[in-house]
FINUGU-288729 format. One line per 3 residues: their letters; for each residue x, y, z of C-alpha. Coordinates in Angstrom, 2 decimals, always signed. Last residue first. Layout:
N
A) X Y Z | ...
//
This chain:
527
SWP) -67.66 +15.67 +27.80 | -64.14 +16.33 +26.93 | -62.88 +19.03 +28.56
VDP) -59.52 +19.94 +26.32 | -56.51 +20.28 +28.10 | -55.62 +16.71 +28.29
ARH) -56.17 +15.68 +24.76 | -58.68 +13.28 +24.21 | -56.83 +11.44 +20.93
YTI) -59.48 +10.34 +18.72 | -60.83 +6.66 +17.31 | -63.93 +7.78 +15.28
DQA) -66.74 +5.38 +15.76 | -69.69 +7.84 +14.52 | -71.28 +8.30 +17.66
DLR) -67.87 +8.81 +19.50 | -67.00 +11.24 +17.08 | -70.08 +13.03 +17.71
PGQ) -69.96 +12.58 +21.02 | -66.79 +14.41 +21.66 | -68.08 +17.61 +18.80
AAL) -68.78 +19.38 +22.11 | -65.20 +19.09 +23.42 | -64.06 +20.78 +20.48
RRR) -66.48 +23.71 +21.11 | -65.03 +24.18 +24.36 | -61.28 +24.10 +23.42
YDT) -62.19 +26.58 +20.48 | -63.47 +29.23 +22.95 | -60.23 +28.83 +24.83
WNG) -58.08 +28.70 +22.34 | -59.21 +31.81 +20.18 | -58.94 +31.71 +16.47
PGP) -57.37 +33.97 +14.27 | -59.19 +34.31 +11.84 | -62.68 +34.04 +9.97
SWG) -63.24 +30.54 +10.11 | -63.32 +27.96 +7.25 | -59.20 +27.10 +6.63
LEA) -58.68 +27.50 +10.14 | -61.29 +26.19 +11.26 | -61.03 +22.63 +9.06
LGL) -57.33 +22.78 +10.27 | -58.26 +22.56 +13.76 | -60.87 +19.72 +13.00
VRP) -57.49 +17.61 +11.79 | -56.11 +18.10 +14.94 | -59.02 +15.95 +17.18
FAM) -58.34 +13.61 +14.99 | -55.89 +13.10 +12.50 | -53.38 +11.15 +14.89
FEL) -56.24 +8.69 +15.79 | -57.78 +8.44 +13.08 | -55.02 +6.73 +11.08
DSR) -53.96 +5.20 +14.42 | -57.74 +3.35 +14.01 | -57.70 +2.72 +10.39
TAI) -54.45 +0.61 +10.64 | -51.04 +0.86 +8.76 | -49.60 +4.21 +10.49
TET) -45.70 +4.35 +10.89 | -43.96 +5.27 +7.49 | -47.58 +6.39 +6.87
WLP) -47.49 +10.62 +6.15 | -50.93 +12.30 +7.41 | -50.59 +15.82 +5.57
AEV) -52.88 +18.54 +6.63 | -53.45 +21.27 +4.14 | -53.99 +24.97 +4.14
GLV) -55.22 +27.74 +1.69 | -54.59 +29.80 -1.46 | -52.34 +31.74 +0.79
ASE) -50.80 +34.69 -1.14 | -53.42 +37.63 -0.31 | -52.16 +36.83 +2.92
PVG) -48.77 +38.36 +2.57 | -45.15 +36.73 +1.98 | -42.34 +38.98 +3.21
AAA) -40.58 +36.30 +5.46 | -41.87 +38.20 +8.45 | -45.61 +37.60 +6.84
LYT) -45.21 +33.46 +6.47 | -47.32 +32.72 +9.15 | -49.24 +36.06 +8.92
GPN) -52.40 +34.88 +7.07 | -52.08 +31.09 +8.30 | -52.88 +32.26 +11.71
WEY) -51.72 +29.94 +14.52 | -53.02 +27.88 +17.73 | -54.61 +25.14 +16.45
ARR) -51.82 +22.74 +15.89 | -50.38 +23.82 +18.82 | -53.37 +23.35 +20.86
VPV) -53.83 +19.64 +19.81 | -50.23 +18.66 +20.55 | -47.54 +18.86 +17.56
FGA) -44.32 +17.07 +19.01 | -41.58 +17.94 +17.20 | -40.81 +18.14 +13.26
WAL) -38.74 +15.10 +13.82 | -41.49 +13.49 +16.21 | -43.08 +10.33 +13.72
GPK) -45.94 +8.55 +14.44 | -47.52 +5.90 +16.52 | -47.02 +5.45 +20.17
TTL) -48.12 +8.87 +21.75 | -46.00 +8.90 +24.76 | -43.32 +11.57 +24.09
DYK) -46.15 +13.96 +23.18 | -48.96 +14.34 +20.41 | -47.12 +12.72 +17.57
MDL) -46.23 +13.94 +14.19 | -48.47 +12.23 +11.87 | -50.87 +14.73 +11.37
YLR) -48.17 +17.18 +10.15 | -50.30 +20.41 +10.68 | -48.48 +22.59 +13.17
DAP) -44.88 +21.29 +13.31 | -44.67 +20.32 +9.99 | -46.18 +23.67 +8.23
SLI) -48.51 +22.63 +5.75 | -49.51 +26.20 +3.58 | -50.45 +25.72 +0.34
LPH) -48.81 +28.87 -1.29 | -50.04 +30.80 -4.47 | -47.40 +31.60 -7.20
GAK) -47.77 +34.90 -8.34 | -44.15 +36.39 -8.51 | -44.30 +37.65 -4.98
AAT) -44.82 +34.29 -3.77 | -42.02 +32.77 -5.77 | -39.85 +35.16 -3.71
AVA) -41.50 +34.39 -0.56 | -40.99 +30.71 -1.23 | -37.45 +31.70 -1.75
AKE) -37.10 +33.81 +1.51 | -38.36 +30.87 +3.42 | -35.40 +28.52 +2.05
AAG) -32.81 +31.50 +3.03 | -34.48 +32.16 +6.34 | -34.08 +28.50 +7.72
TRD) -36.96 +26.42 +8.71 | -36.16 +25.94 +12.75 | -39.83 +27.17 +13.06
HGW) -41.20 +24.92 +10.41 | -41.39 +23.71 +6.53 | -44.00 +22.46 +4.36
YQL) -44.78 +24.80 +2.09 | -47.35 +23.90 -1.17 | -46.17 +25.41 -4.01
VAG) -48.91 +26.28 -6.52 | -47.83 +26.69 -10.11 | -49.74 +29.59 -12.16
PAP) -46.36 +30.00 -14.10 | -44.01 +27.42 -14.16 | -41.34 +27.43 -11.18
RAT) -38.10 +28.00 -12.18 | -35.64 +25.99 -9.33 | -35.75 +26.96 -5.57
ALQ) -39.13 +27.58 -5.35 | -39.31 +24.08 -6.58 | -38.61 +23.05 -3.22
HWA) -42.01 +24.34 -1.80 | -43.78 +20.86 -2.50 | -45.56 +20.72 -6.03
VVT) -48.54 +21.51 -7.22 | -49.13 +22.05 -11.11 | -52.13 +23.15 -12.68
KGH) -53.80 +20.72 -15.10 | -54.66 +20.71 -19.06 | -52.92 +17.75 -20.17
RAV) -50.21 +19.74 -21.80 | -49.72 +21.65 -18.77 | -48.56 +18.95 -16.77
VQQ) -46.13 +17.74 -19.08 | -44.47 +21.26 -19.10 | -44.23 +21.09 -15.39
ARD) -42.41 +17.91 -15.62 | -40.16 +19.24 -17.87 | -39.01 +22.11 -16.16
MFA) -39.05 +20.40 -13.16 | -36.24 +17.91 -14.49 | -34.57 +21.14 -15.75
AYD) -34.23 +22.57 -12.15 | -33.46 +18.79 -10.34 | -30.50 +18.71 -12.90
AAP) -29.09 +21.81 -12.01 | -29.45 +21.06 -8.33 | -28.06 +17.32 -8.36
TSL) -30.80 +14.87 -8.13 | -29.54 +12.47 -5.07 | -31.12 +14.42 -2.03
AED) -34.47 +14.95 -4.11 | -36.30 +15.66 -0.80 | -39.28 +17.34 -2.24
GGI) -40.59 +17.64 -5.74 | -43.41 +16.31 -5.28 | -45.41 +16.33 -8.77
HLY) -49.24 +17.30 -7.63 | -51.93 +17.39 -10.43 | -54.42 +20.23 -10.13
RGP) -57.50 +21.28 -11.69 | -60.07 +18.42 -10.66 | -61.66 +16.01 -13.20
TLE) -58.56 +13.31 -12.40 | -59.06 +10.09 -14.31 | -57.92 +11.59 -17.85
ALE) -54.80 +13.70 -15.78 | -53.51 +10.10 -14.18 | -53.37 +8.57 -17.97
GLV) -51.44 +11.56 -18.86 | -49.17 +11.99 -15.84 | -48.36 +8.27 -16.31
EDI) -47.68 +8.81 -20.06 | -46.09 +12.12 -20.03 | -44.02 +11.20 -17.04
FEY) -42.53 +7.68 -18.72 | -41.69 +9.74 -22.12 | -39.93 +12.09 -19.59
TRE) -37.46 +9.48 -18.26 | -37.13 +7.99 -22.01 | -35.01 +11.06 -22.80
KGV) -32.67 +9.48 -20.32 | -30.30 +12.80 -18.93 | -32.78 +12.93 -15.23
CLS) -32.61 +9.34 -14.63 | -35.02 +9.20 -11.70 | -33.81 +9.28 -8.18
SFG) -33.45 +7.75 -4.94 | -31.39 +8.36 -1.72 | -33.56 +11.43 -0.30
VKI) -35.62 +9.04 +2.14 | -35.20 +6.41 +4.85 | -38.41 +4.70 +5.99
GIY) -37.62 +1.21 +5.19 | -39.34 -1.57 +2.90 | -37.67 -0.63 -0.30
RER) -37.81 -2.73 -3.40 | -34.23 -3.88 -5.15 | -33.36 -1.52 -7.89
AKG) -33.24 -2.59 -11.43 | -30.11 -1.92 -13.66 | -30.60 +0.15 -16.77
DCN) -27.59 +1.99 -15.49 | -29.26 +5.53 -15.55 | -32.29 +3.65 -13.82
LEA) -35.57 +3.93 -15.65 | -35.20 +1.15 -18.11 | -34.64 -1.01 -15.14
YSA) -38.61 -1.03 -14.63 | -40.51 -2.16 -11.29 | -37.34 -0.96 -9.04
LAA) -37.16 +2.36 -10.35 | -40.58 +2.90 -10.20 | -40.87 +1.59 -6.75
NVH) -37.79 +3.52 -5.98 | -39.30 +6.88 -7.18 | -39.18 +9.21 -3.82
GPM) -36.92 +11.67 -5.70 | -37.69 +13.10 -9.15 | -40.65 +13.14 -8.56
DIE) -43.77 +12.29 -6.28 | -46.73 +11.37 -7.83 | -49.66 +12.65 -6.33
PVV) -53.68 +13.18 -6.94 | -55.62 +15.92 -5.66 | -59.01 +14.95 -5.37
DVY) -61.61 +17.35 -5.02 | -63.99 +17.30 -2.10 | -68.13 +18.34 -2.85
RQA) -69.46 +15.56 -1.37 | -70.54 +13.91 -4.41 | -67.02 +14.88 -5.78
AYA) -65.34 +12.45 -2.99 | -67.61 +9.74 -4.49 | -66.48 +10.02 -7.73
VLD) -62.86 +10.48 -7.14 | -63.29 +7.35 -4.95 | -65.10 +5.66 -7.90
RYQ) -62.62 +6.53 -10.58 | -59.54 +5.56 -8.29 | -61.45 +2.05 -7.99
DKT) -62.25 +2.19 -11.73 | -58.48 +2.80 -12.23 | -57.24 -0.25 -10.04
WHG) -56.03 +0.60 -6.63 | -52.71 -0.92 -5.32 | -51.40 -3.24 -2.88
GPG) -49.11 -3.57 +0.05 | -47.84 -7.03 +1.12 | -46.37 -6.12 +4.24
GGV) -42.47 -5.60 +4.52 | -42.29 -3.14 +7.15 | -42.75 -0.25 +5.09
ESG) -44.68 -1.43 +1.74 | -44.73 -3.52 -1.07 | -46.31 -5.19 -3.78
GGY) -47.24 -1.84 -5.68 | -44.03 -1.66 -7.20 | -44.76 -5.33 -8.81
EAL) -48.34 -4.71 -9.98 | -48.69 -1.20 -9.58 | -45.68 +0.01 -11.42
RPW) -45.38 -3.35 -13.61 | -48.36 -2.08 -15.58 | -46.52 +0.83 -17.31
SDI) -49.04 +2.05 -20.22 | -52.15 +0.93 -18.36 | -50.92 +2.44 -15.14
AIR) -52.64 +1.07 -11.90 | -52.12 +3.18 -8.78 | -50.71 +2.44 -5.49
WGQ) -46.79 +2.65 -6.21 | -44.84 +1.55 -3.38 | -41.99 +1.77 -0.67
DDT) -39.94 +4.70 -2.48 | -43.02 +6.60 -3.37 | -46.49 +6.61 -4.89
LHL) -50.05 +7.62 -4.64 | -50.08 +10.51 -1.97 | -53.74 +11.57 -2.40
HLT) -54.46 +15.02 -1.64 | -58.45 +15.33 -0.44 | -59.41 +18.96 -1.03
NVK) -62.89 +20.35 +0.65 | -62.67 +20.82 +4.05 | -66.02 +21.76 +5.11
YQA) -66.29 +19.75 +8.83 | -68.36 +17.18 +7.63 | -66.33 +16.54 +4.60
LQD) -63.15 +15.83 +6.14 | -65.35 +12.26 +8.27 | -66.93 +11.45 +4.75
VYR) -63.51 +11.28 +2.89 | -62.08 +9.86 +5.95 | -64.75 +6.68 +5.25
KVQ) -63.93 +6.87 +1.33 | -60.33 +6.42 +2.24 | -61.26 +3.05 +4.07
EAT) -63.17 +2.17 +1.10 | -60.12 +2.76 -1.41 | -58.10 +0.39 +0.31
FHH) -55.03 +1.39 +2.26 | -51.44 +0.45 +1.51 | -48.50 +1.87 +3.91
RAI) -45.99 +4.03 +2.69 | -47.58 +4.87 -0.58 | -51.16 +6.05 +0.82
DLM) -50.15 +8.94 +2.01 | -53.13 +11.18 +2.93 | -53.11 +14.37 +2.46
AGR) -55.96 +16.95 +3.91 | -56.91 +20.14 +2.60 | -58.67 +24.01 +2.65
YAF) -58.17 +25.52 -0.24 | -60.55 +28.15 -1.06 | -59.61 +30.30 +2.25
RPA) -61.80 +32.08 +4.91 | -65.27 +30.67 +4.20 | -68.22 +31.91 +3.98
DTI) -71.23 +31.45 +6.43 | -74.45 +33.74 +7.48 | -76.44 +32.02 +9.96
EGG) -79.63 +32.52 +11.22 | -81.53 +31.96 +14.24 | -84.15 +29.31 +15.72
PVT) -82.89 +26.25 +17.40 | -83.09 +23.33 +15.14 | -85.30 +20.94 +17.17
GPG) -84.67 +17.12 +17.58 | -85.06 +13.73 +16.40 | -82.91 +10.86 +17.74
SVP) -79.44 +10.66 +18.05 | -76.04 +13.25 +17.69 | -78.70 +15.85 +18.53
LLQ) -79.26 +18.58 +15.71 | -77.46 +21.76 +15.03 | -74.37 +20.01 +14.33
RLT) -76.61 +18.05 +11.06 | -77.27 +21.96 +10.01 | -73.86 +22.59 +9.16
QGA) -73.13 +19.60 +7.37 | -76.16 +20.64 +5.37 | -75.02 +24.41 +4.72
HFL) -71.87 +23.12 +3.43 | -73.79 +21.12 +0.92 | -75.68 +23.83 +0.24
GAP) -72.75 +26.20 -0.66 | -71.83 +23.09 -3.17 | -74.98 +22.82 -4.61
TRA) -73.94 +27.01 -5.41 | -74.71 +30.35 -4.68 | -76.51 +29.29 -1.42
TLT) -79.25 +29.23 +0.90 | -80.60 +26.48 +3.40 | -84.04 +27.01 +4.84
VGS) -85.27 +25.72 +7.81 | -88.86 +25.28 +9.15 | -91.95 +26.51 +9.66
PGS) -91.03 +27.11 +13.26 | -88.36 +29.05 +12.58 | -84.47 +28.39 +11.51
ELR) -82.44 +30.29 +8.68 | -79.19 +28.95 +7.21 | -77.45 +31.23 +4.82
YGE) -74.76 +29.64 +2.42 | -70.89 +29.92 +1.47 | -69.31 +27.85 -1.11
AGV) -68.98 +30.15 -3.85 | -69.15 +33.76 -2.26 | -72.05 +34.12 +0.94
GEA) -72.09 +37.68 +1.97 | -75.09 +37.98 -0.17 | -77.01 +35.64 -2.15
QED) -77.86 +36.54 -5.63 | -77.08 +32.96 -7.35 | -79.72 +31.84 -5.33
LRL) -80.28 +28.23 -4.78 | -82.52 +26.88 -2.33 | -82.78 +23.84 -0.17
RIG) -85.97 +23.52 +2.62 | -85.84 +21.59 +5.16 | -89.25 +21.12 +6.09
DGD) -92.59 +23.01 +5.97 | -94.63 +24.03 +2.35 | -93.41 +25.48 -0.81
AGD) -90.11 +24.97 -2.25 | -90.60 +21.78 -4.70 | -89.33 +18.59 -5.31
VVP) -89.39 +16.08 -2.82 | -86.79 +13.63 -0.29 | -88.15 +11.75 +2.22
LPL) -86.99 +12.21 +5.40 | -87.82 +8.44 +7.30 | -86.80 +10.00 +10.76
GSP) -84.39 +7.25 +12.81 | -82.62 +10.32 +13.84 | -79.11 +9.37 +13.90
GRL) -78.93 +7.67 +9.86 | -81.70 +9.68 +8.43 | -79.49 +12.72 +8.76
QEA) -77.03 +11.85 +6.82 | -79.27 +9.91 +4.71 | -81.29 +13.37 +4.17
LLE) -78.35 +15.65 +3.18 | -77.57 +12.72 +0.50 | -80.81 +12.84 -0.95
GVR) -80.96 +17.09 -0.39 | -77.32 +17.42 -2.10 | -78.38 +14.83 -4.98
RVE) -81.93 +16.96 -5.98 | -79.61 +19.89 -6.03 | -77.44 +18.58 -8.49
EGG) -80.52 +17.36 -10.43 | -82.21 +20.62 -10.78 | -82.93 +23.41 -7.75
SAG) -85.87 +24.52 -9.96 | -88.80 +24.57 -7.82 | -86.45 +23.40 -4.32
TRV) -85.14 +20.83 -3.01 | -87.40 +19.91 -0.12 | -86.49 +17.74 +2.81
VTG) -89.30 +16.36 +4.42 | -90.39 +16.29 +8.04 | -93.77 +14.54 +9.25
AGV) -91.92 +12.09 +11.49 | -90.00 +15.05 +13.41 | -87.73 +17.39 +13.19
AYG) -89.02 +20.65 +15.34 | -87.83 +23.78 +13.98 | -87.01 +26.77 +16.01
PGE) -88.68 +29.39 +18.34 | -86.93 +33.15 +18.67 | -84.05 +34.24 +17.58
ARV) -79.68 +32.79 +17.59 | -77.89 +34.96 +15.45 | -74.61 +33.79 +13.69
SAP) -71.87 +35.71 +11.65 | -68.69 +33.95 +10.37 | -69.73 +30.49 +11.44
SPL) -67.26 +28.53 +13.69 | -66.07 +25.48 +12.02 | -67.01 +23.98 +14.05
LQE) -70.59 +24.65 +15.82 | -71.07 +24.52 +19.48 | -72.29 +28.01 +20.40
YPA) -75.11 +27.61 +17.52 | -76.34 +24.81 +19.71 | -75.63 +26.84 +23.27
LLA) -72.48 +25.47 +25.08 | -73.04 +23.46 +28.27 | -69.28 +23.75 +29.79
PRE) -67.35 +20.69 +30.71 | -66.38 +19.71 +33.84 | -62.53 +20.02 +35.17
DGA) -61.68 +16.98 +36.99 | -58.59 +15.69 +34.67 | -59.11 +15.50 +31.15
RAD) -60.22 +12.21 +30.11 | -58.40 +8.87 +29.21 | -59.82 +6.34 +27.80
DGP) -57.18 +4.12 +26.55 | -57.19 +2.08 +23.48 | -56.18 +4.55 +20.47
STA) -53.07 +5.55 +22.96 | -53.69 +8.57 +25.24 | -51.40 +11.35 +26.19
CSV) -50.58 +13.18 +29.58 | -47.96 +15.99 +28.81 | -43.92 +15.00 +28.58
AAG) -41.52 +18.00 +28.88 | -38.98 +18.10 +26.42 | -35.71 +16.40 +26.59
LVL) -36.38 +13.90 +23.27 | -38.05 +16.34 +21.48 | -34.55 +18.22 +20.50
LTG) -32.99 +15.04 +19.29 | -35.67 +13.68 +17.80 | -36.29 +17.25 +15.70
LTR) -32.53 +16.89 +14.82 | -32.68 +13.65 +13.23 | -36.01 +13.87 +11.29
RLV) -34.85 +17.50 +10.07 | -32.48 +15.65 +8.35 | -34.46 +13.29 +6.69
RM) -36.80 +16.09 +5.95 | -34.87 +18.47 +4.18
//
């Protein structure tokens, strides 16, 4: 239970050793260590599955065109247009996009028989006449384009070194979660985060849309959820919410970058914003006061009322209609005010609602203590101090065929402080420095509990926003740890910290050029 772990974690970390850290406005450097010069292929992050550097490369210049193939279709054309736009910014080159496959330039090629790349992978070949990006799907071409961006200078024209990459992801699900309920963030701010994630091959954005402190998505059938429940946030700020059009636009924007949006309506706990908006959702028929603190576990939908299930059916139905992806997340964590039997009964019916609307359930791993529906995905947020019984319940669910998303709080929670001097963030799961966020193996993480790698759907880095209200703080807590998440999800494992820290350092100028605020971890040799 996160509320109890926060207390225990805080007591533990107060006595921990303190390492040097920076605040978003600081400009600390990594001691006197000089950064090692890496060849372009050695700098790539995530690290590709196979790389061969060989021969002369291709000079990208004023005459370079992006070729989208003779039969690539409209979607490949869109991938080419977006890649050209991404490359024009730093290079200053015109980079027109043309149909057809013949001629020099950057060539995008679909080949459904391409070997060793799977659904999202690609092959990149560079030589004097150009760069050829080959994939089975447009998503693979997009990922190839993001690799190409890293092979070119941060600014100005340059040469793509000669060689070949064959690449494919380790895990199908590579996600980041953003909590816009505790503090409201606009759709435009979230679009910026999507761009930052997609360039490192993160393919899922999980949006925590509702909680005790605010309801952030308009629901036509229950308008006061957003109009009233959205008018608060932690600390007493004005809050806010997204219209349906803003949500649709964000989903479409993410889809163009091959990022699926997974919306979350947390239930049966974390619902005070809803209980404040509608008295009928409370067992006593009395609306609750809006909440601006950060405690958890005190709110619950009224499990015994049939109106409660009409509510979740209408809310999830509208959200399912807005969301083309396969998943709906229904929370299910920290339902401390809901008795265990009521919790299980509620989750039974909530999962049935999700199925009726054609979606697959995702829930926090507490669903394992109830009755996960067939195919339901569990998101594990435990940590090193999580009890054996809790892990055993998760393992039992995994053995029954429920895929797991791993989000261990003491490794992937991006709101955990780097160390005692970090200004934003919390520490209930302990400090999470950059090395700790990277140096673990998702495939074997729960092996001692009996969970095989085959049960792991992927990894996700949540960013809760109880203490995070600005873009600068959001980026500072996410970067560079979210890059470790990207590599853990994509690259063959296990990773090597000594190698990774050098490649991470090489990303510094790229993050600087994009005006991304990030923590300059003292054990990374930043340039």
